C-alpha positions as a Markdown table, in Angstrom:
| # | Residue | x | y | z |
|---|---|---|---|---|
| 1 | Met | 132.5 | 111.8 | 62.7 |
| 2 | Lys | 135.1 | 113.1 | 65.1 |
| 3 | Lys | 132.4 | 114.9 | 67.1 |
| 4 | Gln | 130.3 | 111.7 | 67.3 |
| 5 | Arg | 133.3 | 109.8 | 68.8 |
| 6 | Leu | 133.7 | 112.5 | 71.4 |
| 7 | Arg | 130.1 | 112.4 | 72.3 |
| 8 | Val | 130.2 | 108.7 | 72.8 |
| 9 | Ser | 133.3 | 109.0 | 75.0 |
| 10 | Thr | 131.6 | 111.5 | 77.3 |
| 11 | Thr | 128.8 | 109.1 | 78.0 |
| 12 | His | 131.3 | 106.4 | 78.8 |
| 13 | Ile | 133.3 | 108.7 | 81.1 |
| 14 | Ile | 130.2 | 109.8 | 83.0 |
| 15 | Leu | 129.1 | 106.2 | 83.6 |
| 16 | Leu | 132.6 | 105.0 | 84.5 |
| 17 | Ser | 133.2 | 107.9 | 86.8 |
| 18 | Phe | 130.3 | 106.8 | 89.0 |
| 19 | Leu | 131.5 | 103.1 | 88.8 |
| 20 | Ile | 135.1 | 104.0 | 89.7 |
| 21 | Ala | 133.9 | 106.1 | 92.7 |
| 22 | Ile | 131.8 | 103.3 | 93.9 |
| 23 | Leu | 134.6 | 100.7 | 93.6 |
| 24 | Ile | 137.1 | 102.9 | 95.4 |
| 25 | Gly | 134.6 | 103.6 | 98.1 |
| 26 | Ala | 133.8 | 99.9 | 98.5 |
| 27 | Val | 137.5 | 99.0 | 98.9 |
| 28 | Leu | 138.0 | 101.8 | 101.5 |
| 29 | Leu | 134.8 | 100.8 | 103.4 |
| 30 | Ser | 135.9 | 97.1 | 103.5 |
| 31 | Leu | 139.0 | 98.0 | 105.5 |
| 32 | Pro | 139.1 | 97.4 | 109.3 |
| 33 | Ile | 139.6 | 101.1 | 109.9 |
| 34 | Ser | 136.2 | 101.9 | 108.4 |
| 35 | Ser | 134.1 | 99.6 | 110.7 |
| 36 | Ala | 133.0 | 100.5 | 114.2 |
| 37 | Asp | 134.3 | 97.2 | 115.6 |
| 38 | Gly | 137.7 | 97.3 | 113.8 |
| 39 | Lys | 137.0 | 94.2 | 111.8 |
| 40 | Pro | 136.9 | 94.0 | 108.0 |
| 41 | Thr | 133.5 | 94.5 | 106.4 |
| 42 | Ser | 132.4 | 92.0 | 103.8 |
| 43 | Phe | 133.1 | 93.4 | 100.3 |
| 44 | Leu | 129.4 | 93.0 | 99.3 |
| 45 | Asp | 128.2 | 95.1 | 102.2 |
| 46 | Ala | 130.9 | 97.6 | 101.6 |
| 47 | Leu | 129.9 | 97.7 | 97.9 |
| 48 | Phe | 126.2 | 98.1 | 98.8 |
| 49 | Thr | 127.1 | 101.0 | 101.1 |
| 50 | Ala | 129.4 | 102.7 | 98.5 |
| 51 | Thr | 126.7 | 102.3 | 95.8 |
| 52 | Thr | 123.9 | 103.7 | 98.0 |
| 53 | Ser | 126.1 | 106.6 | 99.0 |
| 54 | Thr | 127.5 | 107.5 | 95.5 |
| 55 | Cys | 124.0 | 107.1 | 93.9 |
| 56 | Val | 122.6 | 109.2 | 96.8 |
| 57 | Thr | 119.9 | 106.5 | 97.5 |
| 58 | Gly | 120.0 | 105.9 | 101.2 |
| 59 | Leu | 119.1 | 102.2 | 101.4 |
| 60 | Val | 121.5 | 100.5 | 103.9 |
| 61 | Val | 122.1 | 96.9 | 104.9 |
| 62 | Thr | 123.7 | 97.9 | 108.2 |
| 63 | Pro | 122.9 | 100.9 | 110.4 |
| 64 | Thr | 125.2 | 103.7 | 109.5 |
| 65 | Val | 125.4 | 105.1 | 113.1 |
| 66 | Ser | 126.6 | 101.9 | 114.7 |
| 67 | Ser | 128.3 | 100.0 | 111.8 |
| 68 | Trp | 131.0 | 102.5 | 110.7 |
| 69 | Ser | 133.8 | 104.3 | 112.5 |
| 70 | Val | 134.4 | 108.0 | 112.0 |
| 71 | Phe | 136.7 | 107.2 | 109.1 |
| 72 | Gly | 134.1 | 105.1 | 107.5 |
| 73 | Gln | 131.5 | 107.8 | 108.0 |
| 74 | Ile | 133.8 | 110.4 | 106.4 |
| 75 | Ile | 134.2 | 108.1 | 103.4 |
| 76 | Ile | 130.4 | 107.7 | 103.1 |
| 77 | Leu | 130.0 | 111.5 | 103.4 |
| 78 | Ile | 132.5 | 112.1 | 100.6 |
| 79 | Leu | 130.8 | 109.6 | 98.4 |
| 80 | Ile | 127.4 | 111.3 | 99.1 |
| 81 | Gln | 128.9 | 114.7 | 98.1 |
| 82 | Ile | 130.4 | 113.3 | 95.0 |
| 83 | Gly | 127.2 | 111.5 | 94.1 |
| 84 | Gly | 125.1 | 114.7 | 94.7 |
| 85 | Leu | 127.3 | 117.0 | 92.7 |
| 86 | Gly | 128.6 | 114.4 | 90.2 |
| 87 | Val | 132.1 | 113.2 | 89.8 |
| 88 | Ile | 132.6 | 115.3 | 86.7 |
| 89 | Thr | 131.5 | 118.5 | 88.6 |
| 90 | Ile | 133.9 | 117.7 | 91.5 |
| 91 | Met | 136.8 | 117.2 | 89.1 |
| 92 | Ser | 136.0 | 120.3 | 87.1 |
| 93 | Gly | 135.7 | 122.3 | 90.3 |
| 94 | Leu | 139.2 | 121.2 | 91.4 |
| 95 | Met | 140.6 | 122.1 | 87.9 |
| 96 | Ile | 139.0 | 125.6 | 88.3 |
| 97 | Leu | 140.4 | 126.0 | 91.8 |
| 98 | Leu | 143.9 | 125.0 | 90.6 |
| 99 | His | 143.5 | 127.4 | 87.6 |
| 100 | Lys | 143.9 | 124.5 | 85.2 |
| 101 | Lys | 142.7 | 125.3 | 81.7 |
| 102 | Met | 139.6 | 123.4 | 80.5 |
| 103 | Gly | 139.6 | 122.3 | 76.9 |
| 104 | Ile | 136.6 | 121.7 | 74.6 |
| 105 | Gly | 136.5 | 118.1 | 75.6 |
| 106 | Asp | 136.2 | 119.0 | 79.3 |
| 107 | Arg | 133.5 | 121.5 | 78.5 |
| 108 | Leu | 131.5 | 119.0 | 76.5 |
| 109 | Leu | 131.8 | 116.5 | 79.3 |
| 110 | Leu | 130.5 | 119.1 | 81.8 |
| 111 | Gln | 127.7 | 120.0 | 79.4 |
| 112 | Asp | 126.6 | 116.3 | 79.2 |
| 113 | Ala | 127.0 | 115.8 | 82.9 |
| 114 | Phe | 124.6 | 118.7 | 83.6 |
| 115 | Asn | 122.4 | 117.9 | 80.6 |
| 116 | Leu | 122.7 | 121.5 | 79.4 |
| 117 | Asn | 121.9 | 122.7 | 75.9 |
| 118 | Ser | 124.8 | 125.2 | 75.6 |
| 119 | Leu | 128.5 | 125.6 | 76.4 |
| 120 | Ser | 128.0 | 129.3 | 77.1 |
| 121 | Gly | 128.8 | 130.3 | 80.6 |
| 122 | Leu | 129.7 | 126.7 | 81.6 |
| 123 | Ile | 132.6 | 127.5 | 83.9 |
| 124 | Arg | 130.6 | 130.2 | 85.7 |
| 125 | Phe | 127.8 | 127.7 | 86.1 |
| 126 | Val | 130.0 | 125.2 | 87.8 |
| 127 | Lys | 131.5 | 127.8 | 90.1 |
| 128 | Arg | 128.0 | 128.9 | 91.1 |
| 129 | Val | 126.9 | 125.3 | 91.6 |
| 130 | Val | 129.8 | 124.4 | 93.9 |
| 131 | Ala | 129.7 | 127.7 | 95.8 |
| 132 | Gly | 125.9 | 127.5 | 96.2 |
| 133 | Thr | 126.0 | 123.9 | 97.4 |
| 134 | Leu | 128.6 | 124.6 | 100.0 |
| 135 | Ile | 126.8 | 127.7 | 101.3 |
| 136 | Ile | 123.4 | 126.0 | 101.6 |
| 137 | Glu | 124.9 | 122.9 | 103.2 |
| 138 | Ser | 126.8 | 125.1 | 105.7 |
| 139 | Ile | 123.7 | 127.0 | 106.6 |
| 140 | Gly | 121.8 | 123.7 | 107.1 |
| 141 | Ala | 124.6 | 122.4 | 109.3 |
| 142 | Leu | 124.5 | 125.5 | 111.5 |
| 143 | Leu | 120.7 | 125.2 | 111.9 |
| 144 | Tyr | 121.0 | 121.5 | 112.8 |
| 145 | Met | 123.6 | 122.4 | 115.4 |
| 146 | Thr | 121.0 | 124.2 | 117.5 |
| 147 | Val | 119.3 | 120.8 | 118.1 |
| 148 | Phe | 122.2 | 118.3 | 117.9 |
| 149 | Ile | 124.9 | 120.1 | 120.0 |
| 150 | Pro | 122.6 | 120.4 | 123.1 |
| 151 | Glu | 121.7 | 116.8 | 122.7 |
| 152 | Phe | 125.0 | 115.2 | 121.6 |
| 153 | Gly | 127.6 | 117.7 | 122.7 |
| 154 | Ala | 130.6 | 118.3 | 120.4 |
| 155 | Lys | 129.6 | 115.2 | 118.4 |
| 156 | Gly | 126.6 | 117.2 | 117.4 |
| 157 | Ile | 128.8 | 119.3 | 115.1 |
| 158 | Trp | 129.7 | 116.2 | 113.0 |
| 159 | Ile | 126.2 | 114.9 | 113.0 |
| 160 | Ser | 124.9 | 118.3 | 111.8 |
| 161 | Val | 127.4 | 118.5 | 108.9 |
| 162 | Phe | 126.7 | 114.9 | 107.9 |
| 163 | Thr | 122.9 | 115.3 | 108.0 |
| 164 | Ser | 123.0 | 118.6 | 106.1 |
| 165 | Val | 125.1 | 117.2 | 103.2 |
| 166 | Ser | 123.0 | 114.1 | 103.2 |
| 167 | Ala | 119.7 | 116.0 | 103.1 |
| 168 | Phe | 120.8 | 118.5 | 100.4 |
| 169 | Cys | 122.1 | 115.7 | 98.2 |
| 170 | Asn | 118.9 | 113.8 | 98.8 |
| 171 | Ala | 120.8 | 110.8 | 100.1 |
| 172 | Gly | 118.7 | 110.2 | 103.3 |
| 173 | Ile | 121.6 | 108.5 | 105.2 |
| 174 | Asp | 122.1 | 109.7 | 108.8 |
| 175 | Ile | 124.3 | 109.0 | 111.8 |
| 176 | Ile | 121.8 | 109.9 | 114.4 |
| 177 | Ala | 119.9 | 106.7 | 115.2 |
| 178 | Glu | 118.9 | 103.3 | 113.6 |
| 179 | Asn | 115.4 | 104.5 | 112.9 |
| 180 | Ser | 116.3 | 107.5 | 110.8 |
| 181 | Leu | 114.6 | 110.7 | 112.0 |
| 182 | Cys | 111.7 | 109.0 | 113.8 |
| 183 | Asn | 112.8 | 110.4 | 117.1 |
| 184 | Tyr | 112.4 | 113.9 | 115.7 |
| 185 | Ala | 109.0 | 113.5 | 114.0 |
| 186 | Leu | 107.6 | 116.4 | 115.9 |
| 187 | Asn | 110.7 | 118.6 | 116.1 |
| 188 | Pro | 109.9 | 121.7 | 114.0 |
| 189 | Ile | 113.5 | 122.7 | 113.4 |
| 190 | Ile | 114.5 | 119.3 | 112.1 |
| 191 | Asn | 111.4 | 119.1 | 110.0 |
| 192 | Ile | 111.7 | 122.5 | 108.5 |
| 193 | Val | 115.5 | 122.4 | 107.9 |
| 194 | Thr | 115.5 | 118.9 | 106.4 |
| 195 | Cys | 112.5 | 119.7 | 104.1 |
| 196 | Ala | 114.2 | 122.9 | 103.0 |
| 197 | Leu | 117.4 | 121.2 | 102.2 |
| 198 | Ile | 115.7 | 118.4 | 100.3 |
| 199 | Ile | 113.6 | 120.8 | 98.2 |
| 200 | Leu | 116.6 | 123.1 | 97.5 |
| 201 | Gly | 118.7 | 120.2 | 96.4 |
| 202 | Gly | 115.9 | 118.6 | 94.4 |
| 203 | Ile | 114.5 | 121.6 | 92.6 |
| 204 | Gly | 117.6 | 121.9 | 90.4 |
| 205 | Tyr | 120.4 | 124.4 | 89.9 |
| 206 | Ile | 118.8 | 125.9 | 86.8 |
| 207 | Val | 115.8 | 127.0 | 88.8 |
| 208 | Trp | 118.1 | 128.5 | 91.4 |
| 209 | Trp | 119.7 | 130.9 | 89.0 |
| 210 | Asp | 116.5 | 131.7 | 87.2 |
| 211 | Val | 114.8 | 132.7 | 90.5 |
| 212 | Leu | 117.8 | 134.8 | 91.4 |
| 213 | Arg | 117.7 | 136.4 | 88.0 |
| 214 | Val | 114.1 | 137.4 | 88.3 |
| 215 | Leu | 114.6 | 138.7 | 91.9 |
| 216 | Lys | 117.5 | 140.8 | 90.7 |
| 217 | Leu | 115.4 | 142.2 | 87.9 |
| 218 | Ala | 112.7 | 143.1 | 90.4 |
| 219 | Arg | 115.1 | 145.6 | 92.0 |
| 220 | Thr | 115.4 | 147.7 | 88.9 |
| 221 | Lys | 112.1 | 147.3 | 87.2 |
| 222 | Lys | 108.6 | 146.1 | 87.7 |
| 223 | Val | 108.3 | 142.3 | 87.1 |
| 224 | Lys | 105.8 | 139.6 | 87.8 |
| 225 | Phe | 107.8 | 136.9 | 89.6 |
| 226 | Phe | 106.2 | 133.7 | 88.1 |
| 227 | Arg | 105.5 | 135.2 | 84.7 |
| 228 | Asp | 109.1 | 136.2 | 84.1 |
| 229 | Leu | 110.6 | 132.8 | 85.0 |
| 230 | Thr | 111.6 | 130.5 | 82.2 |
| 231 | Leu | 109.2 | 127.7 | 81.2 |
| 232 | His | 111.5 | 125.1 | 82.8 |
| 233 | Ser | 111.4 | 126.9 | 86.1 |
| 234 | Lys | 107.6 | 127.4 | 86.0 |
| 235 | Ile | 107.1 | 123.7 | 85.3 |
| 236 | Ala | 109.6 | 122.6 | 88.0 |
| 237 | Ile | 108.2 | 124.9 | 90.7 |
| 238 | Ala | 104.5 | 124.3 | 89.9 |
| 239 | Ala | 105.0 | 120.5 | 89.7 |
| 240 | Thr | 107.0 | 120.4 | 92.9 |
| 241 | Leu | 104.4 | 122.4 | 94.9 |
| 242 | Ile | 101.5 | 120.4 | 93.5 |
| 243 | Leu | 103.2 | 117.1 | 94.3 |
| 244 | Ile | 104.2 | 118.1 | 97.8 |
| 245 | Phe | 100.8 | 119.4 | 98.9 |
| 246 | Val | 98.6 | 116.9 | 97.0 |
| 247 | Gly | 100.9 | 114.0 | 98.3 |
| 248 | Ala | 100.7 | 115.4 | 101.9 |
| 249 | Ala | 96.9 | 115.7 | 101.6 |
| 250 | Phe | 96.5 | 112.0 | 100.6 |
| 251 | Ile | 98.9 | 110.8 | 103.3 |
| 252 | Phe | 97.1 | 113.0 | 105.9 |
| 253 | Ala | 93.8 | 111.4 | 104.9 |
| 254 | Phe | 95.0 | 107.8 | 104.8 |
| 255 | Glu | 97.1 | 108.0 | 108.0 |
| 256 | Tyr | 94.8 | 110.2 | 110.1 |
| 257 | Asn | 93.5 | 107.4 | 112.3 |
| 258 | Asn | 96.5 | 105.0 | 112.0 |
| 259 | Pro | 97.8 | 104.6 | 115.5 |
| 260 | Gln | 101.1 | 103.1 | 114.2 |
| 261 | Thr | 102.0 | 106.3 | 112.4 |
| 262 | Met | 100.3 | 109.5 | 113.5 |
| 263 | Gly | 96.8 | 108.5 | 114.8 |
| 264 | Asp | 97.6 | 109.8 | 118.3 |
| 265 | Tyr | 99.0 | 113.2 | 117.1 |
| 266 | Thr | 97.3 | 116.6 | 117.2 |
| 267 | Leu | 96.0 | 118.1 | 114.0 |
| 268 | Leu | 99.0 | 120.4 | 113.5 |
| 269 | Gln | 101.4 | 117.5 | 114.3 |
| 270 | Lys | 99.6 | 115.3 | 111.7 |
| 271 | Ile | 100.0 | 118.1 | 109.1 |
| 272 | Glu | 103.7 | 118.3 | 110.0 |
| 273 | Val | 104.3 | 114.6 | 109.6 |
| 274 | Ser | 102.3 | 114.4 | 106.4 |
| 275 | Leu | 104.2 | 117.2 | 104.8 |
| 276 | Phe | 107.6 | 115.7 | 105.8 |
| 277 | Gln | 106.6 | 112.3 | 104.4 |
| 278 | Ser | 105.5 | 113.9 | 101.1 |
| 279 | Val | 108.7 | 115.8 | 100.8 |
| 280 | Thr | 111.0 | 113.0 | 101.7 |
| 281 | Thr | 109.5 | 110.6 | 99.2 |
| 282 | Arg | 110.9 | 113.0 | 96.5 |
| 283 | Thr | 114.1 | 110.9 | 96.6 |
| 284 | Ala | 115.4 | 112.1 | 100.0 |
| 285 | Gly | 114.9 | 108.9 | 102.0 |
| 286 | Phe | 114.7 | 110.2 | 105.6 |
| 287 | Ala | 111.8 | 108.9 | 107.6 |
| 288 | Thr | 109.9 | 110.3 | 110.6 |
| 289 | Val | 107.4 | 107.4 | 110.6 |
| 290 | Pro | 108.2 | 103.7 | 110.0 |
| 291 | Gln | 107.4 | 103.0 | 106.4 |
| 292 | Glu | 106.3 | 99.5 | 107.1 |
| 293 | Asn | 103.5 | 100.9 | 109.3 |
| 294 | Leu | 102.0 | 103.1 | 106.5 |
| 295 | Thr | 98.6 | 102.0 | 105.2 |
| 296 | Asn | 98.6 | 100.4 | 101.8 |
| 297 | Ala | 96.9 | 103.4 | 100.4 |
| 298 | Ser | 99.6 | 105.8 | 101.7 |
| 299 | Ala | 102.3 | 103.4 | 100.5 |
| 300 | Ile | 100.9 | 103.4 | 96.9 |
| 301 | Val | 100.8 | 107.2 | 96.9 |
| 302 | Cys | 104.4 | 107.2 | 98.1 |
| 303 | Leu | 105.3 | 104.9 | 95.2 |
| 304 | Leu | 104.1 | 107.4 | 92.7 |
| 305 | Leu | 105.9 | 110.3 | 94.5 |
| 306 | Met | 109.1 | 108.3 | 94.6 |
| 307 | Phe | 108.9 | 107.3 | 91.0 |
| 308 | Ile | 108.5 | 111.0 | 89.9 |
| 309 | Gly | 111.3 | 112.3 | 92.2 |
| 310 | Gly | 112.8 | 115.8 | 92.0 |
| 311 | Ser | 113.6 | 118.2 | 89.2 |
| 312 | Pro | 116.3 | 118.0 | 86.5 |
| 313 | Val | 119.9 | 119.3 | 87.0 |
| 314 | Gly | 119.8 | 118.8 | 90.8 |
| 315 | Thr | 120.6 | 116.2 | 93.4 |
| 316 | Ala | 117.4 | 114.3 | 93.2 |
| 317 | Gly | 116.5 | 111.1 | 91.3 |
| 318 | Gly | 113.3 | 109.7 | 89.8 |
| 319 | Ile | 112.0 | 110.4 | 86.3 |
| 320 | Lys | 111.9 | 114.1 | 87.4 |
| 321 | Thr | 109.0 | 116.5 | 87.9 |
| 322 | Val | 109.4 | 118.2 | 84.5 |
| 323 | Thr | 109.4 | 114.8 | 82.8 |
| 324 | Phe | 106.1 | 113.8 | 84.5 |
| 325 | Ala | 104.6 | 117.2 | 83.7 |
| 326 | Val | 105.5 | 116.8 | 80.0 |
| 327 | Ile | 104.0 | 113.4 | 79.9 |
| 328 | Ile | 100.7 | 114.6 | 81.5 |
| 329 | Val | 100.5 | 117.7 | 79.2 |
| 330 | Ala | 101.2 | 115.6 | 76.1 |
| 331 | Ala | 98.6 | 113.1 | 77.1 |
| 332 | Ile | 96.0 | 115.9 | 77.6 |
| 333 | Ala | 96.9 | 117.3 | 74.2 |
| 334 | Ser | 96.4 | 113.9 | 72.6 |
| 335 | Ile | 93.0 | 113.4 | 74.4 |
| 336 | Arg | 91.9 | 116.8 | 73.1 |
| 337 | Asn | 93.1 | 115.9 | 69.6 |
| 338 | Lys | 95.6 | 118.8 | 69.6 |
| 339 | Glu | 98.7 | 118.7 | 67.5 |
| 340 | Asp | 100.9 | 120.4 | 70.0 |
| 341 | Ala | 101.4 | 120.0 | 73.8 |
| 342 | Glu | 101.2 | 123.4 | 75.5 |
| 343 | Val | 101.8 | 124.6 | 79.0 |
| 344 | Phe | 101.9 | 128.1 | 80.4 |
| 345 | Gly | 101.2 | 129.6 | 77.0 |
| 346 | Arg | 104.2 | 127.8 | 75.4 |
| 347 | Arg | 104.5 | 124.9 | 73.0 |
| 348 | Leu | 106.6 | 121.9 | 74.0 |
| 349 | Thr | 109.0 | 120.5 | 71.4 |
| 350 | Lys | 108.5 | 117.0 | 70.0 |
| 351 | Gln | 112.0 | 116.3 | 71.3 |
| 352 | Ala | 111.0 | 117.1 | 74.8 |
| 353 | Val | 108.0 | 114.8 | 74.7 |
| 354 | Ser | 110.0 | 112.0 | 73.1 |
| 355 | Lys | 112.7 | 112.3 | 75.8 |
| 356 | Ala | 110.1 | 112.3 | 78.6 |
| 357 | Val | 108.5 | 109.2 | 77.2 |
| 358 | Ala | 112.0 | 107.5 | 76.9 |
| 359 | Val | 113.1 | 108.4 | 80.4 |
| 360 | Thr | 109.8 | 107.2 | 81.9 |
| 361 | Cys | 110.0 | 103.9 | 80.0 |
| 362 | Met | 113.6 | 103.3 | 80.9 |
| 363 | Ser | 112.9 | 103.9 | 84.6 |
| 364 | Phe | 109.8 | 101.7 | 84.5 |
| 365 | Ile | 111.8 | 98.9 | 82.8 |
| 366 | Ile | 114.6 | 99.1 | 85.4 |
| 367 | Met | 112.0 | 99.1 | 88.2 |
| 368 | Phe | 109.9 | 96.2 | 86.7 |
| 369 | Thr | 112.9 | 94.0 | 86.0 |
| 370 | Ser | 114.3 | 94.6 | 89.5 |
| 371 | Thr | 110.9 | 93.8 | 91.0 |
| 372 | Val | 110.6 | 90.5 | 89.1 |
| 373 | Leu | 114.1 | 89.5 | 90.0 |
| 374 | Leu | 113.8 | 90.4 | 93.7 |
| 375 | Ser | 110.5 | 88.6 | 93.9 |
| 376 | Ala | 112.1 | 85.5 | 92.6 |
| 377 | Val | 114.8 | 85.4 | 95.3 |
| 378 | Thr | 113.0 | 87.1 | 98.2 |
| 379 | Asp | 110.1 | 85.7 | 100.2 |
| 380 | Ala | 108.5 | 89.0 | 101.2 |
| 381 | Asn | 105.3 | 90.9 | 100.8 |
| 382 | Ala | 104.7 | 92.1 | 97.2 |
| 383 | Leu | 104.2 | 95.7 | 98.3 |
| 384 | Asp | 107.4 | 95.7 | 100.3 |
| 385 | Ile | 109.3 | 94.4 | 97.3 |
| 386 | Val | 107.9 | 97.0 | 95.0 |
| 387 | Tyr | 108.5 | 99.7 | 97.6 |
| 388 | Glu | 112.2 | 98.6 | 97.7 |
| 389 | Thr | 112.7 | 98.5 | 93.9 |
| 390 | Val | 111.0 | 101.8 | 93.2 |
| 391 | Ser | 113.0 | 103.3 | 96.0 |
| 392 | Ala | 116.2 | 101.9 | 94.5 |
| 393 | Thr | 115.3 | 102.9 | 90.9 |
| 394 | Ala | 114.4 | 106.5 | 91.9 |
| 395 | Thr | 117.4 | 106.7 | 94.3 |
| 396 | Val | 115.1 | 107.5 | 97.2 |
| 397 | Gly | 116.2 | 105.3 | 100.1 |
| 398 | Leu | 112.9 | 104.6 | 101.9 |
| 399 | Thr | 112.3 | 101.0 | 102.8 |
| 400 | Arg | 109.6 | 98.9 | 104.5 |
| 401 | Asn | 112.3 | 97.2 | 106.5 |
| 402 | Leu | 113.3 | 94.9 | 103.7 |
| 403 | Thr | 116.8 | 96.0 | 102.9 |
| 404 | Val | 118.4 | 94.6 | 106.1 |
| 405 | Ser | 116.9 | 91.1 | 105.3 |
| 406 | Leu | 118.2 | 90.8 | 101.8 |
| 407 | Asp | 120.5 | 87.9 | 101.0 |
| 408 | Ser | 123.6 | 88.2 | 98.7 |
| 409 | Ile | 121.6 | 87.9 | 95.5 |
| 410 | Gly | 119.0 | 90.4 | 96.7 |
| 411 | Lys | 121.7 | 92.9 | 97.6 |
| 412 | Leu | 123.3 | 92.5 | 94.1 |
| 413 | Ile | 120.0 | 93.2 | 92.5 |
| 414 | Ile | 119.5 | 96.4 | 94.5 |
| 415 | Ile | 123.1 | 97.5 | 93.9 |
| 416 | Ile | 122.6 | 97.2 | 90.1 |
| 417 | Thr | 119.2 | 98.9 | 90.3 |
| 418 | Met | 120.6 | 101.8 | 92.3 |
| 419 | Tyr | 123.4 | 102.3 | 89.8 |
| 420 | Leu | 121.2 | 102.0 | 86.7 |
| 421 | Gly | 118.6 | 104.3 | 88.3 |
| 422 | Arg | 121.3 | 106.9 | 88.9 |
| 423 | Val | 123.2 | 106.8 | 85.6 |
| 424 | Gly | 120.5 | 105.6 | 83.2 |
| 425 | Pro | 118.7 | 108.9 | 82.7 |
| 426 | Ile | 122.0 | 110.7 | 82.3 |
| 427 | Ser | 123.2 | 108.4 | 79.6 |
| 428 | Leu | 119.8 | 108.6 | 77.9 |
| 429 | Ala | 119.9 | 112.4 | 77.9 |
| 430 | Val | 123.3 | 112.3 | 76.2 |
| 431 | Ala | 122.0 | 109.8 | 73.7 |
| 432 | Phe | 119.2 | 112.2 | 72.8 |
| 433 | Lys | 121.7 | 115.0 | 72.2 |
| 434 | Arg | 123.6 | 112.9 | 69.8 |
| 435 | Ser | 120.5 | 111.8 | 67.9 |
| 436 | Lys | 119.5 | 115.5 | 67.7 |
| 437 | Asp | 122.9 | 116.5 | 66.4 |
| 438 | Asn | 123.1 | 113.6 | 63.9 |
| 439 | Gln | 119.7 | 113.3 | 62.4 |
| 440 | Asn | 119.6 | 110.9 | 59.4 |
| 441 | Ile | 118.8 | 112.4 | 56.0 |
| 442 | Val | 117.2 | 109.2 | 54.7 |
| 443 | Arg | 113.9 | 108.5 | 56.5 |
| 444 | Asn | 111.8 | 105.3 | 56.4 |
| 445 | Pro | 108.3 | 105.5 | 55.0 |
| 446 | Ile | 105.3 | 106.1 | 57.4 |
| 447 | Glu | 102.7 | 103.4 | 57.9 |
| 448 | Glu | 99.6 | 103.7 | 60.2 |
| 449 | Ile | 99.1 | 101.4 | 63.2 |
| 450 | Ser | 96.4 | 101.0 | 65.7 |
| 451 | Val | 97.1 | 102.3 | 69.2 |
| 452 | Gly | 95.0 | 102.0 | 72.3 |
């Protein structure tokens, strides 16, 4: 019973940590010192910005580059970093840095925050996550500087750091221009660095260490890279590559002759833009083409990519690639009348399938409810509304130019959607751990029903 109370408290702490960070950020952003014009920002707009930053979404009601002072931009960047790593991870990292001893409660909290199955090696895991994040973000910033310093001078250093953190954390917020990265649609350095940061942040920390483990083994003995990865890594990597390239192929085909996006580009430029659009829909939120100019077919493809998102235990949102893969594999097994869902020569647990279904249903309910509510208060195109709500639910940040026109009620709906989209899957994952650890002995009788 004591353990159950502890588990419930960890869920509450994780949810409240995000809420507290958002509220503190909102108060700071509402101060005159945070705005570019030195005037107080309305609390609702400050709350929206703090939420989109902490939930690493990227939807903004006012242009970040022109609405906030350097102080305000620093607050936004801190919130993005907190949201990407997680409040619990940041606090734990500080405790480790200060050599504070972490008790069992702190370790359980970390375990739930990362959705890990074991307490073993948890402190080492956190150290590697924080160090790895800072190293990759620093490399990204240095590469960005090769473009932004020649263009913006010394200010390019700050722009590079901000963009690197935002890209790695899959936030999609920038301080370059009011049209995101549209001015750099054909810049190979910006495209490659941004895509690399998005993928590295979204692939998940578990995959990082697994890939490094196999590469280390390759030095001492003969190994087959993909074969020796864990099942989780195989699914995450395979699903990520398939979604990126299949998504890019569809976007390439549907936008090929669209003069408002890439109809006038060369073949290689069209491939470049298509790949970036496919990658950024995986919860990153940067845009090199105006989303409102996409064809309806491309927009629908992007809706699916946004809803799926990145991989577990990373900075991305969405239902996650592994979740989507489990759903597909389980559906195929059911169609073939197989008892077990199998992938890469391994059976999936019933718990994994049930969790995948639950996460997908929860995200769909959040998205559907938000869509209905926003439709009731907003006179906008249905596709634009769905694009907005899916983007908020999956913490993507792409918009068909609807965010800036939202009224107060619309902003509140999106604020709640972004928060639930970020913390909902986390709380659900913790709930599944509790149910697994506390299975009831008494079980109700089975009765057949008709399905389908």
